[in-house]
N, CA, C and O atoms as a GROMACS GRO file, in nm:
protein
  352
    1MET      N    1  -3.118 -11.006  -5.478
    1MET     CA    2  -3.084 -11.126  -5.550
    1MET      C    3  -3.016 -11.222  -5.454
    1MET      O    4  -2.930 -11.182  -5.376
    2ALA      N    5  -3.054 -11.345  -5.458
    2ALA     CA    6  -2.997 -11.445  -5.368
    2ALA      C    7  -2.856 -11.481  -5.413
    2ALA      O    8  -2.822 -11.475  -5.531
    3ALA      N    9  -2.777 -11.519  -5.316
    3ALA     CA   10  -2.639 -11.560  -5.346
    3ALA      C   11  -2.643 -11.689  -5.427
    3ALA      O   12  -2.728 -11.775  -5.402
    4PRO      N   13  -2.554 -11.704  -5.523
    4PRO     CA   14  -2.554 -11.826  -5.603
    4PRO      C   15  -2.518 -11.946  -5.517
    4PRO      O   16  -2.434 -11.938  -5.427
    5ARG      N   17  -2.582 -12.056  -5.544
    5ARG     CA   18  -2.555 -12.180  -5.470
    5ARG      C   19  -2.459 -12.266  -5.550
    5ARG      O   20  -2.477 -12.287  -5.670
    6TYR      N   21  -2.359 -12.315  -5.482
    6TYR     CA   22  -2.260 -12.399  -5.546
    6TYR      C   23  -2.272 -12.540  -5.491
    6TYR      O   24  -2.308 -12.560  -5.375
    7LYS      N   25  -2.243 -12.636  -5.575
    7LYS     CA   26  -2.237 -12.774  -5.530
    7LYS      C   27  -2.112 -12.791  -5.445
    7LYS      O   28  -2.014 -12.720  -5.462
    8LEU      N   29  -2.118 -12.887  -5.352
    8LEU     CA   30  -2.003 -12.910  -5.264
    8LEU      C   31  -1.879 -12.947  -5.344
    8LEU      O   32  -1.769 -12.908  -5.307
    9GLY      N   33  -1.896 -13.021  -5.453
    9GLY     CA   34  -1.782 -13.057  -5.538
    9GLY      C   35  -1.718 -12.935  -5.603
    9GLY      O   36  -1.596 -12.931  -5.620
   10ASP      N   37  -1.801 -12.836  -5.639
   10ASP     CA   38  -1.746 -12.713  -5.698
   10ASP      C   39  -1.661 -12.638  -5.597
   10ASP      O   40  -1.556 -12.583  -5.632
   11VAL      N   41  -1.706 -12.636  -5.473
   11VAL     CA   42  -1.631 -12.565  -5.368
   11VAL      C   43  -1.496 -12.633  -5.347
   11VAL      O   44  -1.393 -12.566  -5.337
   12TRP      N   45  -1.496 -12.766  -5.338
   12TRP     CA   46  -1.370 -12.836  -5.315
   12TRP      C   47  -1.277 -12.827  -5.436
   12TRP      O   48  -1.155 -12.826  -5.421
   13ALA      N   49  -1.334 -12.820  -5.554
   13ALA     CA   50  -1.251 -12.802  -5.674
   13ALA      C   51  -1.182 -12.666  -5.669
   13ALA      O   52  -1.065 -12.654  -5.706
   14LYS      N   53  -1.254 -12.562  -5.624
   14LYS     CA   54  -1.193 -12.431  -5.612
   14LYS      C   55  -1.087 -12.429  -5.503
   14LYS      O   56  -0.982 -12.367  -5.520
   15VAL      N   57  -1.113 -12.497  -5.392
   15VAL     CA   58  -1.014 -12.504  -5.284
   15VAL      C   59  -0.887 -12.572  -5.335
   15VAL      O   60  -0.776 -12.525  -5.308
   16ALA      N   61  -0.902 -12.681  -5.408
   16ALA     CA   62  -0.786 -12.751  -5.463
   16ALA      C   63  -0.710 -12.664  -5.562
   16ALA      O   64  -0.587 -12.662  -5.563
   17PHE      N   65  -0.784 -12.592  -5.646
   17PHE     CA   66  -0.720 -12.506  -5.747
   17PHE      C   67  -0.638 -12.396  -5.680
   17PHE      O   68  -0.521 -12.377  -5.714
   18TYR      N   69  -0.699 -12.324  -5.586
   18TYR     CA   70  -0.628 -12.213  -5.523
   18TYR      C   71  -0.518 -12.262  -5.428
   18TYR      O   72  -0.420 -12.190  -5.407
   19SER      N   73  -0.532 -12.380  -5.372
   19SER     CA   74  -0.424 -12.435  -5.289
   19SER      C   75  -0.305 -12.474  -5.375
   19SER      O   76  -0.190 -12.459  -5.334
   20GLY      N   77  -0.332 -12.523  -5.492
   20GLY     CA   78  -0.225 -12.563  -5.583
   20GLY      C   79  -0.143 -12.447  -5.634
   20GLY      O   80  -0.028 -12.464  -5.673
   21LEU      N   81  -0.202 -12.327  -5.634
   21LEU     CA   82  -0.128 -12.210  -5.680
   21LEU      C   83  -0.005 -12.183  -5.593
   21LEU      O   84   0.094 -12.129  -5.640
   22GLY      N   85  -0.013 -12.220  -5.467
   22GLY     CA   86   0.098 -12.197  -5.376
   22GLY      C   87   0.220 -12.284  -5.404
   22GLY      O   88   0.328 -12.256  -5.352
   23PHE      N   89   0.204 -12.387  -5.484
   23PHE     CA   90   0.316 -12.475  -5.516
   23PHE      C   91   0.382 -12.441  -5.649
   23PHE      O   92   0.491 -12.492  -5.678
   24ILE      N   93   0.318 -12.357  -5.728
   24ILE     CA   94   0.371 -12.328  -5.862
   24ILE      C   95   0.501 -12.249  -5.853
   24ILE      O   96   0.600 -12.286  -5.916
   25LEU      N   97   0.501 -12.141  -5.778
   25LEU     CA   98   0.621 -12.056  -5.772
   25LEU      C   99   0.741 -12.128  -5.709
   25LEU      O  100   0.848 -12.128  -5.768
   26PRO      N  101   0.725 -12.190  -5.591
   26PRO     CA  102   0.842 -12.261  -5.537
   26PRO      C  103   0.888 -12.376  -5.626
   26PRO      O  104   1.008 -12.402  -5.638
   27GLY      N  105   0.794 -12.445  -5.689
   27GLY     CA  106   0.831 -12.555  -5.777
   27GLY      C  107   0.909 -12.507  -5.898
   27GLY      O  108   1.005 -12.571  -5.940
   28ALA      N  109   0.868 -12.394  -5.954
   28ALA     CA  110   0.938 -12.339  -6.070
   28ALA      C  111   1.079 -12.292  -6.031
   28ALA      O  112   1.174 -12.312  -6.106
   29ILE      N  113   1.091 -12.231  -5.915
   29ILE     CA  114   1.222 -12.184  -5.870
   29ILE      C  115   1.315 -12.303  -5.844
   29ILE      O  116   1.429 -12.304  -5.890
   30VAL      N  117   1.266 -12.401  -5.771
   30VAL     CA  118   1.349 -12.519  -5.740
   30VAL      C  119   1.386 -12.592  -5.868
   30VAL      O  120   1.501 -12.635  -5.884
   31GLY      N  121   1.290 -12.606  -5.959
   31GLY     CA  122   1.321 -12.671  -6.086
   31GLY      C  123   1.428 -12.597  -6.165
   31GLY      O  124   1.517 -12.659  -6.223
   32GLY      N  125   1.419 -12.464  -6.166
   32GLY     CA  126   1.520 -12.385  -6.236
   32GLY      C  127   1.657 -12.396  -6.172
   32GLY      O  128   1.758 -12.407  -6.242
   33VAL      N  129   1.661 -12.392  -6.039
   33VAL     CA  130   1.790 -12.402  -5.970
   33VAL      C  131   1.852 -12.539  -5.992
   33VAL      O  132   1.973 -12.549  -6.014
   34VAL      N  133   1.772 -12.644  -5.985
   34VAL     CA  134   1.826 -12.780  -6.005
   34VAL      C  135   1.877 -12.796  -6.148
   34VAL      O  136   1.985 -12.851  -6.169
   35LEU      N  137   1.800 -12.747  -6.245
   35LEU     CA  138   1.846 -12.755  -6.383
   35LEU      C  139   1.974 -12.674  -6.402
   35LEU      O  140   2.066 -12.720  -6.469
   36GLY      N  141   1.980 -12.556  -6.344
   36GLY     CA  142   2.100 -12.473  -6.353
   36GLY      C  143   2.219 -12.538  -6.285
   36GLY      O  144   2.332 -12.527  -6.334
   37TYR      N  145   2.195 -12.604  -6.172
   37TYR     CA  146   2.303 -12.672  -6.100
   37TYR      C  147   2.366 -12.781  -6.188
   37TYR      O  148   2.489 -12.791  -6.199
   38TYR      N  149   2.280 -12.862  -6.251
   38TYR     CA  150   2.334 -12.970  -6.334
   38TYR      C  151   2.399 -12.915  -6.461
   38TYR      O  152   2.497 -12.972  -6.510
   39LEU      N  153   2.346 -12.806  -6.514
   39LEU     CA  154   2.414 -12.743  -6.627
   39LEU      C  155   2.549 -12.686  -6.585
   39LEU      O  156   2.646 -12.693  -6.661
   40ASP      N  157   2.557 -12.630  -6.465
   40ASP     CA  158   2.685 -12.580  -6.413
   40ASP      C  159   2.786 -12.692  -6.399
   40ASP      O  160   2.903 -12.676  -6.433
   41ARG      N  161   2.741 -12.805  -6.349
   41ARG     CA  162   2.833 -12.918  -6.333
   41ARG      C  163   2.879 -12.969  -6.468
   41ARG      O  164   2.996 -13.004  -6.484
   42TRP      N  165   2.789 -12.974  -6.566
   42TRP     CA  166   2.822 -13.026  -6.698
   42TRP      C  167   2.915 -12.933  -6.773
   42TRP      O  168   3.007 -12.978  -6.842
   43LEU      N  169   2.893 -12.801  -6.760
   43LEU     CA  170   2.972 -12.703  -6.833
   43LEU      C  171   3.090 -12.648  -6.752
   43LEU      O  172   3.164 -12.563  -6.801
   44ASN      N  173   3.108 -12.697  -6.629
   44ASN     CA  174   3.216 -12.653  -6.540
   44ASN      C  175   3.215 -12.502  -6.519
   44ASN      O  176   3.319 -12.437  -6.527
   45THR      N  177   3.100 -12.448  -6.492
   45THR     CA  178   3.089 -12.306  -6.460
   45THR      C  179   3.058 -12.294  -6.312
   45THR      O  180   3.020 -12.390  -6.246
   46SER      N  181   3.073 -12.174  -6.263
   46SER     CA  182   3.040 -12.150  -6.123
   46SER      C  183   2.887 -12.148  -6.110
   46SER      O  184   2.819 -12.182  -6.207
   47PRO      N  185   2.830 -12.111  -5.997
   47PRO     CA  186   2.684 -12.120  -5.983
   47PRO      C  187   2.607 -12.015  -6.063
   47PRO      O  188   2.494 -11.979  -6.028
   48VAL      N  189   2.668 -11.966  -6.170
   48VAL     CA  190   2.603 -11.864  -6.251
   48VAL      C  191   2.473 -11.916  -6.311
   48VAL      O  192   2.369 -11.851  -6.302
   49LEU      N  193   2.479 -12.034  -6.372
   49LEU     CA  194   2.359 -12.088  -6.438
   49LEU      C  195   2.252 -12.126  -6.337
   49LEU      O  196   2.133 -12.114  -6.366
   50ALA      N  197   2.292 -12.170  -6.219
   50ALA     CA  198   2.192 -12.202  -6.116
   50ALA      C  199   2.116 -12.077  -6.075
   50ALA      O  200   1.995 -12.081  -6.055
   51ILE      N  201   2.187 -11.966  -6.062
   51ILE     CA  202   2.122 -11.840  -6.024
   51ILE      C  203   2.033 -11.790  -6.138
   51ILE      O  204   1.920 -11.748  -6.116
   52VAL      N  205   2.086 -11.794  -6.260
   52VAL     CA  206   2.009 -11.746  -6.376
   52VAL      C  207   1.884 -11.832  -6.397
   52VAL      O  208   1.775 -11.779  -6.418
   53MET      N  209   1.900 -11.962  -6.391
   53MET     CA  210   1.785 -12.051  -6.412
   53MET      C  211   1.685 -12.040  -6.298
   53MET      O  212   1.565 -12.054  -6.320
   54GLY      N  213   1.733 -12.015  -6.177
   54GLY     CA  214   1.641 -11.992  -6.065
   54GLY      C  215   1.559 -11.866  -6.086
   54GLY      O  216   1.440 -11.864  -6.058
   55ALA      N  217   1.625 -11.760  -6.135
   55ALA     CA  218   1.553 -11.636  -6.164
   55ALA      C  219   1.453 -11.656  -6.278
   55ALA      O  220   1.341 -11.606  -6.271
   56LEU      N  221   1.493 -11.729  -6.381
   56LEU     CA  222   1.400 -11.758  -6.490
   56LEU      C  223   1.283 -11.844  -6.442
   56LEU      O  224   1.170 -11.828  -6.487
   57GLY      N  225   1.311 -11.935  -6.351
   57GLY     CA  226   1.204 -12.016  -6.293
   57GLY      C  227   1.106 -11.931  -6.214
   57GLY      O  228   0.985 -11.954  -6.219
   58ALA      N  229   1.158 -11.832  -6.141
   58ALA     CA  230   1.071 -11.741  -6.066
   58ALA      C  231   0.982 -11.661  -6.161
   58ALA      O  232   0.862 -11.646  -6.136
   59VAL      N  233   1.040 -11.611  -6.269
   59VAL     CA  234   0.961 -11.536  -6.367
   59VAL      C  235   0.855 -11.626  -6.430
   59VAL      O  236   0.739 -11.586  -6.444
   60ALA      N  237   0.896 -11.746  -6.467
   60ALA     CA  238   0.800 -11.840  -6.527
   60ALA      C  239   0.689 -11.877  -6.428
   60ALA      O  240   0.574 -11.892  -6.468
   61GLY      N  241   0.724 -11.891  -6.301
   61GLY     CA  242   0.623 -11.921  -6.200
   61GLY      C  243   0.522 -11.810  -6.184
   61GLY      O  244   0.401 -11.835  -6.175
   62PHE      N  245   0.569 -11.684  -6.182
   62PHE     CA  246   0.478 -11.570  -6.172
   62PHE      C  247   0.388 -11.562  -6.296
   62PHE      O  248   0.268 -11.536  -6.284
   63VAL      N  249   0.446 -11.583  -6.413
   63VAL     CA  250   0.366 -11.578  -6.536
   63VAL      C  251   0.258 -11.685  -6.533
   63VAL      O  252   0.143 -11.659  -6.569
   64GLU      N  253   0.293 -11.804  -6.490
   64GLU     CA  254   0.195 -11.913  -6.486
   64GLU      C  255   0.084 -11.884  -6.384
   64GLU      O  256  -0.032 -11.913  -6.410
   65ILE      N  257   0.120 -11.829  -6.269
   65ILE     CA  258   0.018 -11.794  -6.169
   65ILE      C  259  -0.076 -11.689  -6.225
   65ILE      O  260  -0.198 -11.701  -6.209
   66PHE      N  261  -0.024 -11.586  -6.290
   66PHE     CA  262  -0.109 -11.482  -6.348
   66PHE      C  263  -0.198 -11.539  -6.457
   66PHE      O  264  -0.315 -11.501  -6.468
   67ARG      N  265  -0.145 -11.630  -6.540
   67ARG     CA  266  -0.227 -11.691  -6.645
   67ARG      C  267  -0.340 -11.773  -6.586
   67ARG      O  268  -0.454 -11.765  -6.632
   68LEU      N  269  -0.310 -11.852  -6.485
   68LEU     CA  270  -0.413 -11.935  -6.423
   68LEU      C  271  -0.519 -11.851  -6.353
   68LEU      O  272  -0.638 -11.882  -6.361
   69LEU      N  273  -0.477 -11.744  -6.286
   69LEU     CA  274  -0.574 -11.658  -6.219
   69LEU      C  275  -0.661 -11.584  -6.320
   69LEU      O  276  -0.781 -11.567  -6.297
   70ALA      N  277  -0.603 -11.540  -6.431
   70ALA     CA  278  -0.683 -11.474  -6.534
   70ALA      C  279  -0.784 -11.571  -6.595
   70ALA      O  280  -0.899 -11.533  -6.619
   71ARG      N  281  -0.743 -11.694  -6.618
   71ARG     CA  282  -0.835 -11.795  -6.672
   71ARG      C  283  -0.946 -11.825  -6.572
   71ARG      O  284  -1.062 -11.839  -6.610
   72ALA      N  285  -0.911 -11.834  -6.444
   72ALA     CA  286  -1.012 -11.861  -6.341
   72ALA      C  287  -1.111 -11.745  -6.332
   72ALA      O  288  -1.231 -11.767  -6.312
   73GLU      N  289  -1.061 -11.622  -6.345
   73GLU     CA  290  -1.149 -11.506  -6.339
   73GLU      C  291  -1.244 -11.503  -6.458
   73GLU      O  292  -1.362 -11.470  -6.444
   74ARG      N  293  -1.193 -11.538  -6.577
   74ARG     CA  294  -1.280 -11.544  -6.695
   74ARG      C  295  -1.388 -11.651  -6.678
   74ARG      O  296  -1.504 -11.628  -6.710
   75ASN      N  297  -1.348 -11.768  -6.627
   75ASN     CA  298  -1.446 -11.875  -6.605
   75ASN      C  299  -1.549 -11.835  -6.501
   75ASN      O  300  -1.667 -11.866  -6.516
   76GLU      N  301  -1.505 -11.768  -6.396
   76GLU     CA  302  -1.597 -11.726  -6.290
   76GLU      C  303  -1.696 -11.622  -6.342
   76GLU      O  304  -1.815 -11.628  -6.310
   77SER      N  305  -1.647 -11.527  -6.421
   77SER     CA  306  -1.739 -11.426  -6.475
   77SER      C  307  -1.834 -11.489  -6.575
   77SER      O  308  -1.950 -11.447  -6.585
   78ARG      N  309  -1.788 -11.588  -6.650
   78ARG     CA  310  -1.876 -11.659  -6.743
   78ARG      C  311  -1.983 -11.735  -6.666
   78ARG      O  312  -2.099 -11.738  -6.708
   79ASN      N  313  -1.945 -11.798  -6.555
   79ASN     CA  314  -2.043 -11.870  -6.475
   79ASN      C  315  -2.142 -11.775  -6.409
   79ASN      O  316  -2.260 -11.809  -6.394
   80ASP      N  317  -2.096 -11.656  -6.369
   80ASP     CA  318  -2.186 -11.559  -6.308
   80ASP      C  319  -2.291 -11.512  -6.407
   80ASP      O  320  -2.407 -11.494  -6.370
   81THR      N  321  -2.253 -11.491  -6.533
   81THR     CA  322  -2.351 -11.447  -6.632
   81THR      C  323  -2.446 -11.559  -6.668
   81THR      O  324  -2.561 -11.534  -6.704
   82ASN      N  325  -2.400 -11.684  -6.661
   82ASN     CA  326  -2.490 -11.797  -6.689
   82ASN      C  327  -2.589 -11.820  -6.577
   82ASN      O  328  -2.699 -11.870  -6.601
   83ASN      N  329  -2.554 -11.784  -6.454
   83ASN     CA  330  -2.643 -11.805  -6.340
   83ASN      C  331  -2.739 -11.689  -6.318
   83ASN      O  332  -2.825 -11.696  -6.230
   84TRP      N  333  -2.727 -11.582  -6.396
   84TRP     CA  334  -2.810 -11.464  -6.376
   84TRP      C  335  -2.950 -11.494  -6.423
   84TRP      O  336  -2.970 -11.543  -6.534
   85THR      N  337  -3.049 -11.465  -6.339
   85THR     CA  338  -3.188 -11.499  -6.373
   85THR      C  339  -3.265 -11.380  -6.428
   85THR      O  340  -3.375 -11.399  -6.479
   86GLY      N  341  -3.211 -11.262  -6.420
   86GLY     CA  342  -3.279 -11.146  -6.474
   86GLY      C  343  -3.374 -11.081  -6.376
   86GLY      O  344  -3.442 -10.984  -6.411
   87THR      N  345  -3.380 -11.129  -6.253
   87THR     CA  346  -3.466 -11.069  -6.151
   87THR      C  347  -3.380 -10.994  -6.053
   87THR      O  348  -3.261 -11.021  -6.038
   88ARG      N  349  -3.440 -10.900  -5.986
   88ARG     CA  350  -3.366 -10.822  -5.887
   88ARG      C  351  -3.418 -10.849  -5.751
   88ARG      O  352  -3.368 -10.792  -5.654
   0.00000   0.00000   0.00000
C-alpha cells in the first residue's frame, strides 16, 4: 500500500499544532504563578498561593496537552480510515 499523500498545508498545520504544544505547559505554569503572586499580594500571604497556583497550572497544562494529543490521535485515525482504499 502506498504511503498517504498529504497536502503541503496539512503538513504545516500539523507542524504548527505540535509546535504549539510546547508552549502550553510553560504558559499554564507562568499563568498560575502570576495569578498566585497577585493573590498573595492581595491577601497578604507568603508565596504559598504562588506555589499552589503554579502547581495547579502545571497539572492543568499536562491535562490540556493530553486532551489535545488524544483529540489529534482520534482525528488522525479517522483520517486514516477515510483514506483506506481497500487494496493491498
